[in-house]
BALOBA-1460 file (C-alpha; in Angstrom, 3 decimals):
// residues 73
<rec num="1" residu="e" x="1.337" y="11.754" z="-0.672"/>
<rec num="2" residu="t" x="4.021" y="9.325" z="-1.836"/>
<rec num="3" residu="g" x="1.978" y="7.717" z="-4.591"/>
<rec num="4" residu="s" x="0.813" y="4.160" z="-5.033"/>
<rec num="5" residu="e" x="3.022" y="1.529" z="-6.581"/>
<rec num="6" residu="d" x="0.494" y="-1.226" z="-7.277"/>
<rec num="7" residu="i" x="-3.125" y="-2.215" z="-6.642"/>
<rec num="8" residu="d" x="-4.969" y="-5.536" z="-6.455"/>
<rec num="9" residu="i" x="-8.773" y="-5.560" z="-6.459"/>
<rec num="10" residu="l" x="-10.671" y="-8.565" z="-5.112"/>
<rec num="11" residu="p" x="-13.970" y="-9.716" z="-6.675"/>
<rec num="12" residu="n" x="-15.836" y="-8.378" z="-3.595"/>
<rec num="13" residu="g" x="-14.641" y="-4.820" z="-4.294"/>
<rec num="14" residu="l" x="-11.858" y="-4.550" z="-1.702"/>
<rec num="15" residu="a" x="-8.706" y="-2.977" z="-3.101"/>
<rec num="16" residu="f" x="-5.229" y="-3.395" z="-1.586"/>
<rec num="17" residu="i" x="-2.745" y="-0.680" z="-2.517"/>
<rec num="18" residu="s" x="1.024" y="-0.682" z="-1.977"/>
<rec num="19" residu="s" x="2.636" y="2.714" z="-1.541"/>
<rec num="20" residu="g" x="5.953" y="4.327" z="-0.742"/>
<rec num="21" residu="l" x="8.358" y="2.525" z="-3.082"/>
<rec num="22" residu="k" x="11.862" y="3.914" z="-2.935"/>
<rec num="23" residu="y" x="13.891" y="3.085" z="-6.015"/>
<rec num="24" residu="p" x="17.418" y="4.246" z="-6.863"/>
<rec num="25" residu="g" x="17.381" y="7.136" z="-9.316"/>
<rec num="26" residu="i" x="13.722" y="8.008" z="-8.782"/>
<rec num="27" residu="k" x="12.847" y="11.004" z="-6.607"/>
<rec num="28" residu="s" x="10.965" y="10.106" z="-3.437"/>
<rec num="29" residu="l" x="8.439" y="12.623" z="-2.091"/>
<rec num="30" residu="a" x="8.863" y="11.210" z="1.433"/>
<rec num="31" residu="p" x="12.349" y="9.660" z="1.669"/>
<rec num="32" residu="d" x="12.174" y="9.166" z="5.447"/>
<rec num="33" residu="k" x="8.677" y="7.648" z="5.531"/>
<rec num="34" residu="p" x="8.320" y="3.831" z="5.364"/>
<rec num="35" residu="g" x="6.107" y="2.168" z="2.795"/>
<rec num="36" residu="e" x="2.489" y="1.328" z="3.548"/>
<rec num="37" residu="i" x="-0.355" y="-0.940" z="2.493"/>
<rec num="38" residu="f" x="-3.783" y="0.665" z="2.146"/>
<rec num="39" residu="l" x="-7.260" y="-0.866" z="1.938"/>
<rec num="40" residu="m" x="-10.091" y="0.736" z="-0.034"/>
<rec num="41" residu="d" x="-13.662" y="-0.556" z="-0.205"/>
<rec num="42" residu="l" x="-14.846" y="0.286" z="-3.715"/>
<rec num="43" residu="n" x="-18.445" y="-0.579" z="-2.724"/>
<rec num="44" residu="e" x="-18.721" y="2.560" z="-0.598"/>
<rec num="45" residu="n" x="-20.287" y="5.749" z="-1.983"/>
<rec num="46" residu="n" x="-17.137" y="7.750" z="-1.215"/>
<rec num="47" residu="p" x="-14.321" y="5.200" z="-0.980"/>
<rec num="48" residu="r" x="-11.158" y="6.298" z="0.774"/>
<rec num="49" residu="a" x="-7.855" y="4.550" z="1.323"/>
<rec num="50" residu="v" x="-7.165" y="3.518" z="4.921"/>
<rec num="51" residu="s" x="-3.657" y="2.565" z="6.009"/>
<rec num="52" residu="l" x="-3.497" y="-0.980" z="7.345"/>
<rec num="53" residu="r" x="-1.798" y="-1.575" z="10.672"/>
<rec num="54" residu="v" x="1.272" y="-3.793" z="10.452"/>
<rec num="55" residu="s" x="1.976" y="-6.500" z="13.048"/>
<rec num="56" residu="r" x="4.397" y="-5.895" z="15.888"/>
<rec num="57" residu="g" x="7.915" y="-7.104" z="15.254"/>
<rec num="58" residu="f" x="7.811" y="-6.135" z="11.577"/>
<rec num="59" residu="d" x="10.682" y="-3.867" z="10.468"/>
<rec num="60" residu="l" x="8.656" y="-0.881" z="9.241"/>
<rec num="61" residu="a" x="11.733" y="1.308" z="8.790"/>
<rec num="62" residu="s" x="12.900" y="-0.831" z="5.875"/>
<rec num="63" residu="f" x="9.440" y="-1.604" z="4.441"/>
<rec num="64" residu="n" x="9.674" y="-0.811" z="0.738"/>
<rec num="65" residu="p" x="6.706" y="-2.503" z="-1.013"/>
<rec num="66" residu="h" x="7.088" y="-3.172" z="-4.719"/>
<rec num="67" residu="g" x="3.936" y="-4.724" z="-6.112"/>
<rec num="68" residu="i" x="1.116" y="-6.504" z="-4.341"/>
<rec num="69" residu="s" x="-0.968" y="-9.585" z="-4.993"/>
<rec num="70" residu="t" x="-3.646" y="-11.478" z="-3.120"/>
<rec num="71" residu="y" x="-4.505" y="-15.141" z="-2.763"/>
<rec num="72" residu="t" x="-8.098" y="-16.261" z="-2.234"/>
<rec num="73" residu="d" x="-8.661" y="-19.782" z="-0.913"/>
């Protein structure tokens, strides 16, 4: 609903998507909704984005993700 800002796809087909960026001067479709990180498994026949649960104690109200990257060890 609020559009994705960035995506990072791992070699195993898992995609992490940041969404909900609020930027001055750009209209937000959901100004009162915090940002989210979604996971999508591109190996599935009908992949769908699933919102990831954020740890307790994290300030979701001010979460405004801009970009995303992953690190594989």
